[in-house]
C-alpha positions in Angstrom: 3.6 -125.4 -222.5 3.6 -126.4 -218.9 2.5 -122.8 -217.8 -0.4 -122.9 -220.3 -1.8 -126.3 -218.9 -1.3 -125.0 -215.2 -3.1 -121.8 -216.2 -6.0 -123.6 -218.1 -6.3 -126.0 -215.0 -6.7 -123.0 -212.7 -9.3 -121.2 -214.8 -11.2 -124.6 -214.9 -11.0 -124.9 -211.1 -12.1 -121.3 -210.5 -15.0 -121.9 -212.9 -16.2 -124.7 -211.2 -15.8 -123.3 -207.7 -17.6 -120.1 -208.8 -20.3 -122.1 -210.6 -21.1 -124.2 -207.5 -21.7 -121.0 -205.4 -23.6 -119.4 -208.3 -25.9 -122.3 -208.7 -27.1 -122.1 -205.3 -27.6 -118.3 -205.9 -29.4 -119.0 -209.0 -31.8 -121.8 -207.5 -32.4 -119.1 -204.7 -33.5 -116.6 -207.5 -30.9 -114.0 -206.6 -29.7 -111.3 -209.0 -26.2 -112.7 -209.0 -26.6 -116.2 -210.2 -24.5 -118.9 -211.9 -23.2 -117.0 -214.8 -22.2 -114.1 -212.8 -20.4 -115.9 -210.1 -18.5 -118.2 -212.5 -17.2 -115.3 -214.5 -16.3 -113.2 -211.4 -14.3 -116.2 -209.9 -12.4 -117.1 -213.3 -11.8 -113.5 -214.0 -10.2 -112.9 -210.9 -8.0 -116.1 -211.1 -7.2 -115.0 -214.6 -6.0 -111.5 -213.3 -3.9 -113.2 -210.5 -2.4 -115.6 -213.2 -1.2 -112.7 -215.3 0.1 -110.8 -212.3 2.2 -113.8 -211.3 3.4 -114.2 -214.9 4.4 -110.6 -215.5 6.2 -110.8 -212.1 8.0 -113.9 -213.2 9.1 -112.5 -216.4 11.2 -110.1 -214.6 9.1 -106.9 -215.1 9.3 -104.4 -212.3 6.4 -104.0 -210.1 4.5 -106.0 -207.2 2.7 -109.0 -208.3 0.1 -108.2 -205.8 -1.1 -105.0 -207.2 -3.3 -106.4 -209.8 -5.0 -108.5 -207.0 -5.4 -105.5 -204.8 -7.3 -103.7 -207.8 -9.5 -106.8 -208.2 -10.6 -106.2 -204.4 -11.2 -102.6 -205.2 -13.1 -103.4 -208.4 -15.4 -106.1 -207.1 -16.3 -103.7 -204.3 -18.1 -101.6 -206.8 -19.7 -104.6 -208.4 -21.0 -105.8 -205.0 -22.3 -102.5 -204.0 -24.4 -102.4 -207.1 -26.3 -105.6 -205.8 -27.2 -103.8 -202.6 -30.5 -102.0 -202.8 -32.0 -99.4 -200.2 -35.7 -99.1 -200.4 -38.3 -97.9 -197.9 -35.9 -97.7 -195.1 -34.8 -101.3 -195.6 -31.5 -102.7 -197.1 -31.6 -105.7 -199.5 -28.8 -107.7 -201.2 -26.1 -107.6 -198.6 -25.6 -111.3 -198.7 -25.4 -111.1 -202.6 -22.8 -108.3 -202.2 -20.9 -110.2 -199.8 -21.1 -113.5 -201.9 -19.7 -111.5 -204.9 -16.8 -110.4 -202.8 -15.9 -113.8 -201.4 -16.3 -115.5 -204.7 -13.6 -112.9 -206.3 -11.2 -113.8 -203.3 -11.8 -117.5 -204.0 -10.7 -116.8 -207.7 -7.6 -114.9 -206.6 -6.7 -117.7 -204.3 -7.0 -120.3 -207.2 -5.0 -118.1 -209.4 -2.1 -117.9 -206.9 -2.1 -121.7 -206.5 -3.9 -121.9 -203.1 -6.2 -124.6 -203.9 -7.1 -126.0 -200.6 -8.1 -122.7 -199.0 -10.2 -121.9 -202.0 -12.0 -125.3 -201.7 -12.4 -124.8 -198.0 -13.9 -121.2 -198.6 -16.1 -122.7 -201.1 -17.6 -125.2 -198.7 -18.1 -122.6 -196.0 -20.0 -120.5 -198.4 -22.2 -123.2 -199.6 -22.7 -124.1 -195.8 -23.5 -120.6 -195.1 -25.9 -120.0 -197.8 -27.6 -123.3 -198.1 -27.7 -124.7 -194.6 -27.6 -121.6 -192.5 -29.9 -119.7 -195.0 -32.5 -122.4 -194.1 -32.1 -122.5 -190.4 -32.4 -118.7 -190.5 -35.7 -118.8 -192.3 -37.1 -121.4 -189.7 -36.1 -119.2 -187.0 -37.6 -116.3 -188.4 -40.7 -118.2 -189.2 -41.2 -118.9 -185.5 -40.7 -115.2 -184.6 -43.3 -112.4 -185.1 -42.9 -111.4 -188.8 -42.1 -107.8 -189.8 -44.8 -106.0 -191.9 -44.3 -103.0 -194.1 -46.9 -100.5 -194.3 -47.7 -98.0 -197.0 -50.1 -94.9 -196.4 -50.9 -92.9 -199.4 -52.4 -89.6 -198.4 -53.3 -86.0 -199.6 -52.7 -84.5 -196.1 -49.4 -85.9 -194.8 -49.0 -83.7 -191.5 -52.6 -84.9 -190.3 -52.0 -88.5 -191.4 -48.5 -88.5 -189.7 -50.2 -87.1 -186.5 -52.9 -89.6 -186.7 -50.4 -92.4 -187.3 -48.3 -91.6 -184.2 -51.7 -91.4 -182.0 -52.6 -95.0 -183.4 -48.9 -96.3 -182.7 -49.0 -94.9 -179.1 -52.3 -96.6 -178.5 -51.3 -99.9 -179.6 -47.8 -99.7 -177.7 -45.9 -100.5 -180.9 -42.6 -99.0 -182.2 -41.9 -98.8 -185.9 -38.7 -99.6 -187.7 -37.9 -96.6 -190.0 -40.4 -94.0 -191.2 -39.9 -92.5 -194.5 -42.1 -89.9 -196.4 -41.9 -89.4 -200.0 -43.7 -86.4 -201.4 -45.9 -86.9 -204.5 -47.7 -84.4 -206.9 -50.9 -84.7 -204.9 -49.8 -85.6 -201.5 -47.3 -88.1 -199.9 -46.5 -91.5 -199.4 -45.5 -92.8 -195.7 -43.5 -96.1 -195.5 -42.8 -97.7 -192.2 -42.3 -101.2 -190.9 -43.0 -103.0 -187.7 -42.8 -106.4 -185.8 -46.1 -107.8 -184.7 -48.0 -111.0 -184.3 -50.7 -111.7 -187.0 -53.5 -110.7 -184.5 -51.7 -107.6 -183.4 -51.2 -106.6 -187.0 -54.9 -107.1 -187.9 -56.2 -104.8 -185.0 -53.5 -102.1 -185.8 -54.5 -102.3 -189.4 -58.2 -101.7 -188.5 -57.1 -98.5 -186.7 -54.8 -97.4 -189.6 -57.8 -97.5 -191.8 -59.3 -94.6 -189.8 -56.3 -92.2 -191.3 -57.5 -90.4 -194.6 -56.0 -92.1 -197.7 -55.1 -95.4 -198.8 -53.4 -98.0 -196.6 -51.5 -101.0 -197.8 -49.7 -103.9 -195.8 -47.3 -106.5 -196.9 -44.5 -108.9 -195.8 -41.0 -107.5 -196.9 -38.8 -109.0 -199.4 -35.9 -111.3 -198.5 -32.7 -109.7 -198.1 
């Protein structure tokens, strides 16, 4: 009975800690939100509880083996939240959060409540406070624009693009070319002031095809 109460308390604590982190992710409109982080934290705690219980019953084996498999399995889940698009990577923070939430669940399942609480506080600080500081710093810096050029003549468009960039003295951040049925799509990004971006855009409009520019998504 005592073991059952202790296990229930651990699961409840893990659900609360995972839910607190998940709530911040939910409010930030991230893919892994409240329910996802809550379930990850509680599930990790449950596996750790089972691992310790099996070892206490005298079964052969290392009680840490289940925890090690959690680390491996959660790595695949975190990798699924990371997206590579147009030469940029998104979701790294979400993947790292998933990994950390699983570690917090393992700590709670092992009875290490203070480290779990401290880790949760650090995660909230990093996501909520430092995230807003980072946004303010980026807002004061030059924004990074993403360009898309759809053209029927990719070689000529690329050559003209290089000429325009050299003339304006700017460097692009990753160029990717995707062939389409009738031509190609050219993606690239660059950091420039709004005024410089406007001048560059006027020059890029001389390239045959359709040009589109937008601010990148948040990572």
